[in-house]
N, C-alpha and C positions, 0 to 999 in steps of 0.2 A: 504494500500500500504506500502511496506517495506521502511525503511530508505534509503536502497541502490537504490530502484527504484525512490524514491523521489529525490535523489541526481542526478541521471542520467537525470530525467525529467528537473530539474532545469538547468543543463548544456546545454541540447538541446534547451530549451527556450531562454537561454542567447545567444546561438550562432545564433538563428534566429533573434534576435533583432539587430544584427550588420548589418547595411545597406550595400547593394552591393557597393554603392559609397565609403563607408569607407574602405571596403575590397580592392577595386580596386586601391585605392590611394597608397597602399604599393608598387606597381610596379614602382612608380615614386620616391620612397624614395632615391635611389642611385643617380638619376639625381639631385634631390633637394640638396643633400649633396655636389655634385660636383659644383653646381651653387653657393652655399654659399662659398665654399672653393675658387672658382675662384674670387668671388667678394672681399673677404678679402685679398687674396694673390696678385692678379694682377688687382684689380679693377681700372678702369680708370675714374670713374665719377668725382672724386674730381679734378683731373688734367684738365679734360674737362671743369668743371665749372670755374676753374681759367682762362682758355683761353677765355671763353665767357665773364666773367666779365672784362677782360682786353680789349677785342675786342669791346665790346658794353655795357658799363655801362649806366644806365639811359635811357634805350631803350623804351621810351614811344612811343606808336603807332603814326605814322606820322612823327617821327623825323628821322634825319640822323642816329642816333644810332640804331633805329629799323630796318632801311634798312640794316645797317651793320650786324645786328644779323641774318637777313634772309639769307644773303650771307654766313655768318659763318656757319649756320646750313646746308645749301645746301652742302658746302664743307665737313663738318663733315660726313654727310650721305654718300657721295660718297667715302670718305676715308675709312669708315667702311665696305663698300661693299654692302650697301643696294641696292635693285633693284628698278627700276621705280622711281628714285629720281626726284622730280619735285616741281615747285612752282605753287600753286593754288591761283589765284588772289582774292583779296578782297580790297575794299576801306577802308581807315582808317581815323578817325577824326584826326585833328591836332591842339591840344591845346598846347599853350606855356606858361610857367610860367612867363617869362619876368625877368627883372633885379631888380625889386623893390618888396620887401616883408617886410613891416615894421608895427609893432604895438607898439605904445608908449603911456604911461600913461600921460594924461594931468592933471588929478586930482585924488586923493587928493594931496595937495601941497608937502607933504614929499616924494611922489613917482614921482613927475612930471619929465618927461624926461626919465624915466626908460623904456627900450624896453623889450618886451616879445617875446620869440621865437614863430614864426608862419610859416606855409606853406599855400599858397593858395590851396584851394581844386580844384581838376581837373574838369575843365568845368566852373569855376567861371569867371564872368566878372571882369574887372578892376574897381577900384575906379575912381571917377572923377579926373582929373589932380590936383595934390596937395593934394589928399586924402580927407577923410571925418572924421568928429569928432562928437562923440555922447556919451551921458551917457549910462551906461550899465544897462540892466535888466537881471537877471539870472533866468533860468528855468531848470527843469529836465524832463519836458515832454511837449508835444504839448498842452495837456489840460491846464497845468499851464499857458502857453503863451496865450491861448484863454481867460482864466479867468482874465488876466491882463487888457483886453479891451484896452481903449485908453492910458493906461499907457505905452504901448510898442511903441506907435507912435513916430517916429523920433529918436528912440533909437537904440543902438546896442544890439542885443540879444546874450547872452552867453548861449549856450546849454551845460549843465554841468552834464549830467547823466553819471557816470562812468561805466566801465565794472564791472559786479557783481563778486567780489572775492570769493563768496561762491560757485560758479560753478566749479566743477572739470574739466569739458570740457570747455576750454577757447573759443572754437568756439560758444558754446551756449551763453557764456557771451558776445561775440562780437555781436551775433545776437540780443541781448537785448539792445544794445547801438547804433548800426550803423545807425538806421533810422534817428537819429538827424543829422548825417553827410550827409546822402543822401537827406533828405527833409528839412533840417533846413532852407535853404535860401527861399524855397517856403513858409514855415509857417511864417517865419519872415516877408516876404513881405506882406503876407495876413494881418498880424497884424499892418502893417504900419511902420515897422522898416526899417532902412536904411542899415543894414548889419547883417550878422550872423557869430558869432565866435563859434567854436565847440571844445569841449574838445577832445583831441587826444584819439583815440580808442586803448588803450594799458593798460596792467595791471601794468606797471611801473609808478613810481612817479619820473619824471625827467624833464629836460628842452629840450628834443628832441621831436619836433612836428612830428606827423604822418599824412601824406596827404591821399588822396583817392578820389574816385569819388563822385560827387554830381549831382543833377538834377535841371532843371527848368521846369516850367509847362506853357503850352500855356494859355495866358490870365492873367498871374500873373507877376508883375514887377520882373525883374531880378536884384537882389541885390548881392553885392560881398560877398564871404564866404571864411573863412580860418579856419584851425585847429590851435589851440593853445596848447602848451605843458601842461601836467597835472599839473606841478608846477605853471605855469602861471595862469591856471584856478583856482587852489587852492588859489593863492594870491588874485585874484579878488574876489572870493567867501568870503574869510576871511574879506576883507575890507567892502564888502557889508553887511555881517552879523554884523559887528561892527557898522553899521549905517552910514558909509561914502558913499558919492556919488562918483562913479568911472566913470571917463570920459576917453575915448580912442580915439586916432588918428590912423586911418588905411590907409595904402597906398599899393595898389597892381597894378602891370602893366601887369597882365596875360590877355589872350584872345584867341579866336578861329581864326584859319587860314583856308583857303580852304582845303578840303579833299585831301588825298594823296593816290595814288595807293600803295598797299602793297600785302603781300602774306602769306598764310600758307605754311609750308615746309613739304613735304610728302616723305616717303621712305618705302620700304617694304621688308620683308622676305617672298617670295612667298611660299605658302603651297605646300608640295610635293604630297599630295593626294587630298586635298579639297581646291584648291586655291581660289575658289569663296566664301568660308566662311571666314569672316574677323574678326580679333580681333584688335581693335584700342587701342593704348597706346600713351599718350602724356601729354604735359603741355603747358603753354603759354609763348611765346618768349618775349612779351612785359613786361615792368615793369614801375613803377613810376620813374620819372626823378631825384629824390633826392638822390638815392643810386645806388648800382650796381645790384640790383635785384637778389641777390644770393639765398636767401631762397624763394623769391616770384618773379618769379618762375623758375629761372635758374636751381635750384636743380631738379625740376620736369622734365624739358626739358632734362637735362643731364642724369638723371636716365632712361628716356625713350629711349634715344640713347644707354645707357649701356645695356639695355635688349637685343638689337640686337647684340652688341659686345660679350656679354657672350655666347649667343646661337651659334654664329658663331665660337667663340673660342673653344667651347666644341663640335662642330659638332652636335648640337642638332637641326636638321632641323625640323621645325614644320609641322604637317600634314595640318594645316589650315594656312592661311596667317596672319602674324602679321604686322600691318601697324602702323608705327610711324608717328604721326601728331603733329607738333609744331604749335600751333595756334597763330594768331595775334589778338591783341586788346581785350583781356579778360578784362583788367582793366577799360576801359571806353567806352564800346560799344559792345563787343562780335561780332564784324563784321566777324572775322575768323570763329567762330563756326557757325554762321548763313550761311556763304558762303559754309562751308563744307556740311551742311545738304542739301542745295539747289543743290550743285554740285553732290551729291551722293544719291539723293532721291531714284533713281530706285534700288539701291543696299542695302539700309538700312535694308531691311528684311533679308539680308544675313550677317549682322553684328551680330556676336555671342555675343560680349561684347565690351564695350568701357570703358577703364580705364584711369583715370587722376591722376596725382600727382601734387597737388597744396596746400599742407599744410606744406611745408618746408622740409628741409633735416635732420630732427631729427630721433632719434632711432625708428625703426619700432615697431608698436603695432598690425597691422593687416590691415583690409580694411573695407570701407563702401560698401554696396551693396544694390541695390533696387530691386533685383529679387523677384517677387511675387509668382512664382511657388514653392511649397515646395520642389520638387525634385531639382530644381536649387539651392535653398538655402542650401540644404543638401550637394550637391556636392561642393559648394564653401567652406562650413564649413569643409568638409572632407579634402580638399586640404590644408586649413589653418592649420590643425593639424600637417602637415608635417613641418610647420614653427615654431612650439612651441620652438625648441631649440634657436631660435634667438628672441623670444618674440613677434612674429608676427602672433599669432594664433587667434586673436580677429576679429570677423565679426560683424559689427554694421549695423543695418538697416538704410539706407539713400542713398541719391544720390551720384553720382561720382564727381560732380564738375560743375562749370559754363559751361565750353566748351562742355563736353560730355553730359551735361544735355539737350542740344538741340536735341539730338538723342532719348531721352527717349519717346517723344510722338509717335515715330514710333515703339515702343515696344522693343527697344534695351535695354538689361540689362546694367546698368552703375555701375561702381565700382570706388572707390577712394582709393589711397594709404593713410593709416592712421598711421602717426607717432605720437610720444608723442607730446602733444599740449602745454605743460606748458610754453615754451619759445617763441613760434611762434610770439606772439603779442608784444614781446620785440622789434622785428625788422620790423614787417609788415608795409610797406609803409613809412619807415623812412630812413634817411641818414645812419643809422647803419646797414642796410641790405647789408652787404658787404661780400666778399669771406672769409675774416678772421673770420667771425662769424659762419662758417660751419665746423663741425667736420667731418674729413675724414671717420673715421670708421662708424659712424652713417649713413652717406650718402651712403656708399657702402653697408651696410646691407639693407638699403631701396631698393637699386637696386636689391639686391639678392632676397628680398621678392617679388618684382614686377615680376622679371624674372621667379621665380619658379611658381607663380600663373598663369602667362600667358602660360608658357611652358606646364603645365598640362592641362589647358583649351583648348589649341590648339591641344592637342594630345589625347583627350578622344575619345572613339569609337563613341559616339553620342554627338552632341553638346548639351549644356544645353538649356532647354526650354526658349524661349523668353518671354517677358511680354505681348505678344498678344496671346499666345497659351492657 
């Protein structure tokens, strides 16, 4: 065969290897460019987040602040012009922190009286009136605690496994440490301990404690549990390593109250041609009570609302319905997510995709996606290539988030907005999670990425395959 024919053959083969999905995405390039320009020039996510943080800081499920957030979201949806705006009811647990959170060193003598920063963990019981006092044992795993045997009885357990700084993905590092926060009180009680103190789950070394959810187990005594700042944990560890006995006095006044009626907030852009095919986008309205819930998850809620604003502003009406769902009670029970699945069970097979933004308002990198069908994965990746100019072209295999994850068993493809993760756990569940910690430009670019992905998925000729096909 001549060199000319070989060259022609190579060109033909190369052209055949370009997937139809990749070719088709070019028709959306102009729309994506317009979406990005709208987000950067007239983006409203940042200002909307400011209003939410002012109207309802510390909006833990069951609280008056959470109720205020529900009403705020309903008004925002109506002002944006969403259709079918409604509240979908769910019950919410109502845990309160109380007025007393105190951890003081009783021994060694040179530190006696020094107080260490703590926050009670969500769901913890209170200490007895006047508090409790005990010597500390330090462990970095549940196996270490078991190996202590009777040595842990009557003690306060310090769970002191840090996030792994070697992990590039801080969410993987978080996953490697969070079990001690969730189950620490259970394992401490099984060992006969009187309380559990947990190292804050953050990459920072500072005196800001990070709260979060914990659990109890039926048949196991409920002992109080609190998160201590990383520097506080380091101080205790250093004195124990030096051979000192460390004795702590703990006082907490937290506790559970009766459940409270609450709601998810829902609004839609009805599809022009395929209204029964639904794309969900959302975040969770509730947050921990110690901060403003700006990154976790006010950012995700406001980005989801911004998807609708941008599409309406650019007159990009979707062929399929885009449904904005702001979920209640992700942080300590996922009651809103469970209620959504129950309320919409008959239409879940018509859910094309469910996207969640719950990783903070940082610069976009791409999306997580749990699509199992190769064609679905190829389509999502092809759409993401249009977002390369803003750095959001990465598609990572994985679920979409806690709330949309409840739809996955029905075969719904779930996606999660994937921003840069390096700073997220600086603020996660801490008093530092405030509006001032959110960068406007990064937040708006995240809204652009989400809007572009949903716009293309809503307007494809054929819906992407579900995870049951």
